[in-house]
C-alpha positions in Angstrom: 108.7 118.2 -23.4 106.0 117.9 -20.7 103.9 115.8 -23.0 106.7 113.1 -23.0 106.6 112.7 -19.3 103.5 110.5 -19.2 104.8 108.4 -22.0 108.2 108.0 -20.2 106.4 107.0 -17.0 104.2 104.5 -18.9 107.3 103.0 -20.6 109.1 102.7 -17.3 106.1 101.1 -15.7 105.9 98.6 -18.6 109.6 97.7 -18.3 109.2 97.2 -14.5 106.1 95.0 -15.0 107.9 92.8 -17.6 110.9 92.4 -15.2 108.7 91.0 -12.4 108.2 87.2 -12.6 104.7 86.1 -13.3 102.8 84.8 -10.2 99.6 82.9 -9.7 96.6 85.0 -8.5 96.1 85.1 -4.7 92.7 83.5 -5.2 94.4 80.4 -6.7 97.3 80.4 -4.3 95.1 80.0 -1.2 93.5 76.6 -2.1 96.8 75.4 -3.5 98.7 76.2 -0.3 95.9 74.5 1.7 96.3 71.4 -0.5 100.0 71.3 0.0 99.5 71.5 3.8 97.0 68.7 3.6 99.6 66.6 1.6 102.3 67.0 4.2 100.0 65.5 6.9 98.7 62.8 4.5 102.3 61.7 4.1 102.9 61.9 7.9 100.2 59.2 8.4 100.9 57.1 5.3 103.7 55.0 6.9 101.6 54.1 10.0 99.5 51.2 8.6 102.7 50.0 6.8 104.7 49.7 10.0 103.3 46.3 10.8 104.0 45.2 7.2 107.6 46.4 7.5 107.9 44.7 10.9 106.7 41.3 9.5 109.0 41.6 6.5 112.1 42.8 8.3 111.6 41.2 11.8 112.4 44.2 14.0 111.0 44.7 17.6 108.0 46.7 18.7 110.4 49.1 20.5 112.2 49.8 17.2 108.8 50.3 15.6 108.0 53.1 18.0 111.5 54.5 17.4 110.8 54.6 13.7 107.6 56.4 14.4 108.9 58.9 17.0 112.2 59.7 15.2 110.1 61.6 12.6 108.6 63.9 15.3 112.1 64.5 16.9 113.6 65.5 13.5 110.5 67.7 13.0 111.0 69.3 16.4 114.7 70.1 15.7 113.9 71.6 12.3 111.1 73.6 13.8 113.3 75.0 16.5 116.0 76.0 14.0 113.8 77.2 11.0 110.5 77.8 12.6 110.6 81.6 12.2 112.9 81.7 9.1 110.0 82.4 6.8 109.1 85.6 8.8 112.4 87.0 7.5 113.1 85.4 4.0 109.5 84.9 3.0 107.1 82.0 3.0 107.7 80.8 -0.6 111.4 79.9 -0.5 111.0 78.0 2.8 108.0 76.1 1.6 109.7 75.3 -1.8 112.8 73.9 0.0 110.6 71.8 2.3 108.7 70.4 -0.7 111.9 69.3 -2.5 113.1 67.7 0.7 109.8 65.9 1.2 110.0 64.5 -2.3 113.4 63.1 -1.5 112.0 61.5 1.7 109.3 59.7 -0.4 112.1 58.4 -2.6 114.0 57.1 0.4 110.9 55.2 1.6 110.8 53.5 -1.8 114.5 52.5 -1.5 114.3 51.3 2.2 115.1 47.6 2.7 115.5 47.5 6.5 114.7 49.4 9.6 117.8 51.6 9.2 116.6 52.8 5.8 113.1 53.4 7.2 114.5 55.5 10.0 116.6 57.6 7.6 113.5 58.2 5.5 111.5 59.2 8.6 114.3 61.6 9.6 114.3 63.4 6.3 110.5 63.5 6.3 110.5 65.0 9.7 112.9 67.7 8.8 110.9 68.6 5.7 107.6 68.7 7.6 109.2 70.8 10.4 110.6 73.3 8.0 107.2 73.6 6.2 104.9 73.6 9.3 105.2 77.1 10.5 105.8 78.7 7.1 103.0 76.9 5.4 100.5 77.4 8.2 101.2 81.1 8.3 101.0 81.3 4.4 97.6 79.7 4.4 96.3 82.2 7.0 97.8 85.1 5.0 96.6 83.9 1.6 93.0 83.6 2.8 90.6 86.2 1.3 90.8 89.5 3.3 87.2 89.2 4.5 87.6 85.6 5.6 90.9 85.4 7.5 89.3 83.1 10.1 88.8 80.6 7.3 92.5 80.5 6.9 93.0 79.6 10.6 90.2 77.0 10.3 91.8 75.3 7.3 95.2 75.4 9.1 93.8 73.5 12.0 91.6 71.1 10.0 94.1 70.2 7.2 96.4 68.2 9.4 93.5 66.2 10.8 92.0 65.6 7.4 95.4 64.7 6.0 96.1 62.2 8.8 92.7 60.6 8.2 93.1 60.3 4.5 96.7 59.1 4.6 96.0 56.3 7.1 92.8 55.1 5.4 94.0 55.2 1.8 97.3 53.5 2.8 95.4 50.8 4.6 93.3 50.3 1.5 96.4 50.1 -0.6 97.7 47.3 1.7 94.5 45.4 1.4 93.7 45.8 -2.3 97.0 46.2 -4.1 100.1 44.0 -4.3 102.6 46.8 -4.1 101.4 49.3 -1.4 104.8 50.7 -0.7 105.6 51.5 -4.3 102.1 52.9 -4.9 101.8 55.1 -1.8 105.3 56.6 -1.8 105.6 56.7 -5.6 102.4 58.8 -5.9 103.5 61.0 -3.0 106.9 61.7 -4.5 105.2 62.9 -7.7 102.7 65.0 -5.7 105.5 66.8 -3.8 107.6 67.3 -6.9 104.6 68.9 -8.6 103.9 70.9 -5.5 107.4 72.4 -5.6 106.9 73.3 -9.3 103.6 75.1 -8.4 105.0 76.9 -5.4 107.7 78.5 -7.6 104.9 80.6 -9.1 103.1 81.4 -5.8 102.8 85.0 -4.7 104.8 86.0 -1.5 102.6 86.8 1.4 105.1 88.7 3.7 107.8 91.3 3.1 111.4 90.2 3.6 113.2 91.7 6.6 116.6 91.4 8.3 117.5 88.9 10.9 117.3 85.6 8.9 120.6 84.2 10.3 119.8 85.2 13.9 116.4 83.5 13.5 118.2 80.1 13.0 119.3 80.1 16.6 117.1 77.4 18.2 114.4 79.1 20.3 110.7 79.2 21.0 109.1 82.6 20.8 105.4 83.4 21.5 104.1 86.9 20.8 103.4 88.8 24.1 99.7 89.2 23.4 99.2 85.5 22.8 101.1 84.1 25.8 98.2 83.9 28.2 96.0 82.0 25.7 98.9 79.8 24.7 99.7 78.7 28.3 96.0 78.1 29.0 95.9 75.9 26.0 98.9 73.7 26.8 96.7 70.8 28.2 94.8 70.9 24.9 97.9 70.6 22.8 99.3 67.9 25.0 96.2 65.7 25.1 95.3 66.1 21.5 98.7 65.2 20.0 99.6 62.6 22.6 96.4 60.8 21.6 97.4 61.1 18.0 100.8 59.6 18.9 99.1 56.7 20.6 97.0 55.9 17.5 99.8 56.2 14.9 102.3 54.2 16.9 100.4 51.5 18.9 97.0 51.2 17.3 98.0 48.6 14.7 99.7 46.5 17.4 96.6 46.8 19.6 94.4 45.6 16.7 96.6 42.5 16.3 97.4 41.6 19.9 94.4 42.8 21.8 91.5 42.4 19.3 93.1 39.7 17.1 92.7 41.6 13.9 95.4 41.7 11.2 94.1 44.0 8.5 95.6 47.0 6.9 92.2 48.5 6.3 91.3 48.3 10.0 94.7 49.7 11.0 94.0 52.6 8.7 90.5 53.0 10.0 91.7 53.5 13.6 93.5 56.7 12.6 90.9 57.7 9.9 88.1 57.6 12.4 90.0 59.7 15.0 91.2 62.3 12.5 88.2 62.1 10.2 85.8 63.0 13.0 88.3 65.5 14.2 88.3 67.2 10.8 84.5 67.5 10.8 84.3 68.6 14.5 85.3 72.3 14.0 82.3 72.8 11.7 80.0 71.3 14.2 81.4 73.2 17.1 82.0 76.5 15.2 78.6 77.9 16.2 79.7 78.3 19.8 81.7 81.3 21.0 85.2 80.7 22.3 86.2 79.1 24.6 83.2 76.8 24.5 84.4 74.7 21.6 87.6 74.0 23.5 85.7 73.1 26.6 83.3 70.8 24.7 86.3 69.3 22.9 88.2 68.5 26.0 85.1 67.1 27.7 84.7 64.8 24.6 88.3 63.6 24.9 87.7 62.8 28.6 84.6 60.8 27.9 86.1 59.1 24.8 89.3 58.0 26.7 87.1 56.5 29.3 85.4 54.5 26.6 88.7 53.4 25.2 89.8 52.1 28.5 86.6 50.2 28.8 87.1 48.7 25.3 90.6 47.5 26.1 89.4 46.0 29.4 86.5 44.2 27.7 88.3 43.7 24.3 85.3 45.2 22.5 86.2 46.4 19.0 82.8 48.2 18.7 83.4 50.1 21.9 86.9 50.9 20.8 85.7 52.7 17.6 82.9 54.4 19.5 85.4 55.8 21.9 87.7 56.7 19.0 84.9 58.7 17.4 84.1 60.5 20.7 87.8 61.3 21.2 88.0 62.5 17.6 85.3 65.0 18.2 87.4 66.6 20.9 90.7 66.0 19.0 89.6 68.3 16.2 87.2 70.6 18.0 89.6 71.6 20.8 92.7 72.0 18.6 90.9 74.0 15.9 89.2 76.3 18.4 92.5 77.0 20.1 94.3 77.7 16.8 91.5 80.0 15.7 91.8 81.9 19.0 95.6 82.2 18.8 96.1 83.1 15.1 94.6 86.6 15.3 96.7 87.5 18.3 99.9 87.5 16.2 101.0 90.2 13.7 102.1 89.0 10.3 105.8 89.1 11.1 105.1 87.0 14.3 102.8 84.4 12.8 105.4 82.0 11.6 107.1 81.8 15.0 103.7 81.4 16.7 102.8 78.4 14.6 106.3 77.1 15.1 105.7 77.2 18.9 102.3 75.5 18.5 103.8 72.7 16.5 106.9 72.3 18.9 104.6 71.7 21.8 102.3 69.5 19.7 105.0 67.3 18.4 106.7 66.9 21.7 103.4 65.5 23.0 103.1 63.5 19.8 106.5 61.8 20.0 107.9 61.5 23.5 105.0 59.7 25.2 104.7 57.3 22.2 108.4 56.6 22.3 108.3 56.0 26.1 105.3 53.7 25.6 107.2 51.7 23.0 110.0 51.0 25.5 107.6 50.1 28.2 105.8 47.4 26.0 108.5 44.8 26.7 108.6 45.0 30.5 104.9 45.9 31.1 103.1 44.3 28.1 101.2 46.0 25.3 97.8 46.1 27.0 99.1 47.5 30.4 101.1 50.1 28.5 98.2 51.3 26.4 95.9 51.4 29.5 98.4 53.4 31.5 99.0 55.8 28.5 95.2 56.4 28.2 94.7 56.8 32.0 97.4 59.6 32.1 95.7 61.3 29.1 92.3 61.0 30.9 93.7 63.0 33.9 95.2 65.7 31.7 92.0 66.0 29.7 90.0 66.4 32.8 92.4 69.2 34.1 92.3 70.9 30.7 88.5 70.9 30.7 88.5 72.5 34.1 91.1 75.2 33.2 89.1 76.2 30.1 85.9 76.3 32.2 87.6 78.6 34.7 88.7 80.9 31.8 85.0 81.1 30.7 83.8 82.0 34.1 86.6 84.6 34.7 87.5 85.8 31.2 90.9 87.5 30.7 91.1 87.1 27.0 93.3 89.3 24.8 91.9 91.2 21.9 93.2 90.4 18.4 96.0 92.7 17.3 95.8 95.0 14.3 98.1 94.5 11.4 
């Protein structure tokens, strides 16, 4: 009888193993999740070079153009507030899967849009999908990173949005220039990508344990883990300047190219965002040799200098100076944001990480959308050039203050230690 016990245990283990669904290895899941995060932000930038094309075809105003841009971020914010911490309770995989399906639907709506109303509907659905995915997907990338390289997960989480924005704007601009059907090409390919992503995520391993409180987590709120609050508050000027600058480029840069510099080119429109985000994606690697908070200080100082160059380029109408300023801003755009995310991510426990990233993206997308929307409504009474100059001047002041506050933190450190899991 005793000899049958090991056999019974082995048989039971075999049945349990067969009853569990097959999952992709964690080593495969990590790069795939990082790719999905990249794809979401690629799609976020893809419509930007097409806005001017849509405006020419459908004849809507510059104010409606910025509404179409900003409504995406508003929808994203609402979904973040509602579902930002949902994945901490039900798991990352089901939340990311739902977001991917919704994002594929949004790409189809872009294909079907025939007026500004259809474009706005597509942007709303896209915003909801990205908002649902942002916190869960960012946390999943950090958690799926190899155990010995968790900082790599935080780095990829901060770089993927910038790299995605750069590639989305540039490749869409090239599609406008070199193909006859850019809308069908861009959004058709993206619809397929997100549908395939949903199929792959079905087989992803889960990175957190489910816990109670899912329904309560849907009550809109912003929650920041206690141990991360001091760093989060200190980093607010960084989040505001970095993402308000991104909002300026994605909403008004194509109009500036046309009406200030006299250039009507989808490639150039895409380059404005690609240079900003592309340099931003490389910056964390260049600044990574410095200990925190020095990369944040250098990044904010770069933004301050770069915005000054942008103001000079608008005043002199120098396209070369505009792109030089954009590259300098991009260094700070990526360097400061990445450094701050890498500082904050280790301060949250696994069951707090989704809500921390949700809080980061809520602040970021408020800065991304509201100033750009306000600028859009000021274009008519003040003019495009005056509005852009005023926008840049305000960001210059905030960047200078952010540089000073981070410098004070370096001189009088009160930094929290990473928490243990």
